[in-house]
C-alpha positions as CSV (number, residue, x, y, z in Angstrom):
1,X,41.5,165.5,126.7
2,X,42.0,165.0,130.4
3,X,45.2,164.0,132.0
4,X,45.7,160.2,132.3
5,X,48.4,157.6,132.7
6,X,47.8,154.4,130.7
7,X,46.6,151.5,132.9
8,X,45.8,153.7,135.9
9,X,42.5,152.8,137.3
10,X,41.7,156.2,138.9
11,X,42.9,159.8,138.9
12,X,44.6,159.3,142.2
13,X,46.5,156.3,140.9
14,X,47.4,158.3,137.7
15,X,48.9,161.1,139.9
16,X,50.8,158.6,142.0
17,X,52.3,156.8,139.0
18,X,53.1,160.1,137.3
19,X,54.9,161.4,140.4
20,X,56.8,158.1,140.9
21,X,58.0,158.2,137.2
22,X,59.0,161.8,137.6
23,X,61.1,161.0,140.7
24,X,62.7,158.0,139.0
25,X,63.9,160.0,136.0
26,X,64.6,163.2,138.0
27,X,62.0,165.3,136.3
28,X,59.9,168.1,137.7
29,X,56.2,167.5,138.4
30,X,54.2,170.2,136.8
31,X,50.5,171.1,136.6
32,X,51.0,171.6,132.8
33,X,51.1,167.9,131.7
34,X,52.3,167.1,128.2
35,X,50.2,164.8,126.1
36,X,52.1,164.9,122.8
37,X,55.6,165.8,121.8
38,X,56.9,166.1,118.2
39,X,60.6,166.5,117.4
40,X,63.3,165.7,114.9
41,X,65.2,162.5,115.6
42,X,68.1,161.5,113.4
43,X,66.8,163.6,110.5
44,X,63.1,162.6,110.7
45,X,60.1,163.9,112.5
46,X,58.8,161.6,115.2
47,X,55.8,161.9,117.6
48,X,55.3,160.5,121.1
49,X,51.8,160.6,122.5
50,X,50.7,159.4,125.9
51,X,48.7,156.2,125.6
52,X,50.2,155.4,122.2
53,X,53.2,153.3,121.1
54,X,56.6,154.9,121.0
55,X,57.9,155.2,117.4
56,X,59.7,152.0,116.4
57,X,63.0,153.9,115.7
58,X,63.7,153.8,119.4
59,X,63.8,150.0,119.5
60,X,60.9,149.7,122.0
61,X,58.5,147.3,120.3
62,X,55.0,147.8,121.6
63,X,56.1,150.2,124.4
64,X,53.3,152.6,125.3
65,X,54.2,156.2,126.3
66,X,53.3,156.7,130.0
67,X,54.5,160.2,130.6
68,X,56.4,163.1,129.0
69,X,58.3,165.6,131.1
70,X,59.6,169.1,130.3
71,X,63.0,169.2,132.0
72,X,64.2,172.6,130.6
73,X,66.7,172.0,127.9
74,X,65.4,168.5,127.3
75,X,62.1,166.5,127.3
76,X,62.0,163.0,128.8
77,X,59.6,160.5,127.2
78,X,58.9,157.5,129.4
79,X,57.6,154.1,128.6
80,X,57.5,151.1,131.0
81,X,61.1,150.1,130.0
82,X,62.4,153.5,129.0
83,X,62.3,155.5,132.2
84,X,59.4,154.1,134.3
85,X,61.0,150.8,135.4
86,X,64.5,150.5,134.0
87,X,66.8,152.1,131.5
88,X,66.8,155.8,130.6
89,X,63.9,157.6,129.0
90,X,63.9,158.7,125.4
91,X,65.4,162.3,125.4
92,X,64.4,165.1,123.0
93,X,66.5,168.2,123.0
94,X,64.4,171.4,123.1
95,X,65.9,172.9,119.9
96,X,64.7,169.9,117.9
97,X,61.1,170.0,119.3
98,X,58.5,171.3,116.9
99,X,55.3,170.8,118.8
100,X,54.2,170.3,122.4
101,X,50.5,169.6,123.2
102,X,49.1,169.6,126.8
103,X,46.2,167.7,128.4
């Protein structure tokens, strides 16, 4: 699978959106782009995948994951309202992460 950002109409636009989200949430821009993150959240295993809806346990009905950033001790999962436009991204602590897949 190639890197993409949902709703981006070109690769240049995807890169621009990805960089803007990274800046907004104070995350590093890396060439190693995360497509899927799996971790334990409140005792259950959850999965966030770019282009798919965020699990309902985060209270973001129909929010699609736009980007996932590796920020060292934590990962930041961004949707339009959780990180990209307003509010804070969903955060997963590294010790609770069981799987990271890249584009």
